[in-house]
N, C-alpha and C positions, 0 to 999 in steps of 0.2 A: 504493500499500500504506499509506504513512504519511500522517498528518494533522498540521496545525499545532496545537501546544498553546500557549495564551497565558494567562498569569497576570498580573492587573493589581491592584495595591494590596491584595494579600491579607493579611489579618490572621487569626490563629488561635492558640489556646493551650489551656490547661488551667484550668478554673474561670474566675476573673475575670482571670487573668493572660495577656496576649497574648505568646506566644513569637515569633511572626512579626509584623514591623512594616512594613506596606505593601510587600510583596514584589511586584516586577514582573519577569517574565522570559518568554522565548519560546523554544520549540523549533520550528524550521521543519520542513516536511515532508521526510522523508528525512535529517534532520540528527541528529548525536550531540552533545549538549550535556552538559557535566559541571558539577556543583555541588560546590565544594570549600570547606573551612573546618575549623576546629578542632572538637573534641568539644564539644557543647553549643551550637553556633552556631545550631541549628534546622533542620538539613538533613533529618533524618528526620521531623521535625514537618511540614515542607513536603510531603514525599511522602505522609504520612498525610492531610493536608488535600486534596491533589489527588485521591487515590484514594478519598476518601469515609470513611476510618477516623476522621477528625476533622472536625467541622463548623466551617467558617470563621466568624469573627465579622464579616467584612467583605471587600469586594473581589470580583473575578470570576475564574472559570476557564472558559476556552472551548476546546473540543476540536473542531477544524474550525469549523463554524458553530453548534455546540451548546453551550449554557451548562450546565455540569455541577456547579457549586459547590453543595454541600449535598445532592446526590443520595446515595442509599444506595449502598454499594460495589458490590452486584450490578448495579445499574442502570448504574453507571459502566463496569463491565466490558462490559456489553451495548452501551454507546456506543462502545467500541473502545479502552479504556485498561486496561492490566494492570500490576500491581505485583509485582515479585520482592522480598519483604521481607527485611530483615536477620533472620537466624535461620532462613530458608527456610520454616518453618511447614508441613512436609510431613505427610502422614498416614502415620506411621511403621509401623503394622501392615499397611498395604496395599502391594502390589507397585509396581514402577516403572510398569508398564503401567496399573495402576488409578489411580495418581496422575495420569498423563497424561490418561487418560479423564475424570477429574474436572475437569481444566483446561478441558474443552470443555462444561462443564455449562450455560453460558449460551447455547449454540447449539442450535437445533432438532435433535432426534434424527435427522431425515431430511436434515440438511445434508450434501450430497454431498462437501463439501470437508473434512470431518473426517478421513477416512482419508488424504487427500492431505497434510494438515497433519501427521498423525502420522508419515507416512513422511519428510516434510521435517525434522521434529524429530530423528528417528533418524539421518538423513543428516548433519545439522548437528552433532549430538552423538552419535557412534557408540556410546559407552559405554551409552547408554540402550537401544539395540537389544540389546546384549550382556547387559544386566542386566534385561531385561523382566520376567521372572518372579521376580526377587529382591525380598524385602521391603525397603522403602526404609530402614527403620531400621538395616539391616545395611550400608548403603553407606558408603563413606568420605566425609569432609567435602566433598571436591571433587566426587564423584559426586552427592551430595545437592544441591550448588549447581547442577550442570548440570540435575538433575531439576527443581529449582525454576524454572529458566529455561524448560525445556521445557514444564512445566505452564502457565506464563503464556502461552507462545506458542500453546498449544492453544486459547486463547480467540480467536485470530486478531485480535490487537490492531492498531490503527493507531499507537498510542504505547505504548512499553514503558518503565516506570520500574524502576530497579534501585537497591537500597540496600546498599552495601558488598559487591559481589559477590566481591572478592578477599580479604576478611578471613579470615586464618588459613589460607590455602591455599598449597600448594607452587608454586614458579615455573612448573613444567610445566603444572599444572592452570590457573593464571592465564592462561598463554599460549593454552591451548585455548579458554577462555571468551572472552577478548578477541578471538581470531580469529573466533569465532562472531559476536560483536557487530559486528565489522567487516563480516562478510558480510551480516548483517541490515541494517545501515545502507546498504551498497552496493545492496541489493535494494529500498531505499526506506522501510524502517521508521524511524519517528522514535523517538529514544532520549534519555531524561533519566537521567543516571548520577550517583549520589552515591557517591563513592569516597574512602576514607581515604588511598590512595596517589596523591597529587596529581600526581606525575611521570608515573605510568602513565596516569592519566585524561587529562591534557593531551596525552599522546603520541597518543592514539587519537581524541580529540574534535575536532569542528570549532570549537566555541566553548566558553567557560567563564564561570562566574560564581563570584565569591568571596563567601562569606557570613560575616558577623561579627555576633554578638550579635543575631540575628534579622532582620538587614537585609542587602541586597546592598551590598557595599562596593566591588566592582570587577567589571567585565565586559569581554569582548573576545574576539577570535580566540585560539584555544588557543596558537598559536605566539608571539603577542605576550605572553600571560600568562606563558608559560614564561620569557620574557626580562625580565619586570617585576621590578624590584629588590624591591619589597614582597613579592610572591609568592614569589620565590626564597628570601628570608631566612626568611619565615614558614612555608613549606610544602615547599620543595624543598631544604632543608639548605644554602642559600647557594651551591649549585653551578649554573652555567649548564647548560642542557640542549640537546642536539643532537637534532633530530627527524629520523628516518629518512625 
């Protein structure tokens, strides 16, 4: 189900200014990797460059055996990579079901797997089945976030990117979302997660990268990063973490 995502010496930015400076990272097949760092470190810029919303000025991005750097976003989706953006970017006047159907736009209309994926999304995130005919703009923030994830899954991705999925949500909703991400990872989906709650991200991830001023400052297994003194003081409030 999942594919390897490899980023090598990536540079990207806005105008003549590069925000990303020779970024290299890897998400293995079926692995959840988190990218943490302070606001302005370049995390969202990296996701935009990988997903085609921003054209890199240098470096390579490889999805499986396919080079995708510089491709248009819709082509990258067809290659098997989907982004759940910060802010969700739903079609507010449309219903939940209509938003989910739009998520499958890159797939052939006769794709027999679309209905199966729709049922899988509804099983994974049951609120979407309950709210199918509801206009998405009237959903709660947590329900909208689940819909944004479900819409991305309808493209049948091999790699899923998420930008701040827990931001502003209640603990109960966050637990539901991360439970779904754990299930997807267990099923083999590759996941790259940008998350402002570093403690939460490292609890669920296999590996992590710490980003600082547009560059990778530190990387390693998630349980080692939790115990790293620099990470603890900068991102975890100075408290040691116990992983369940």
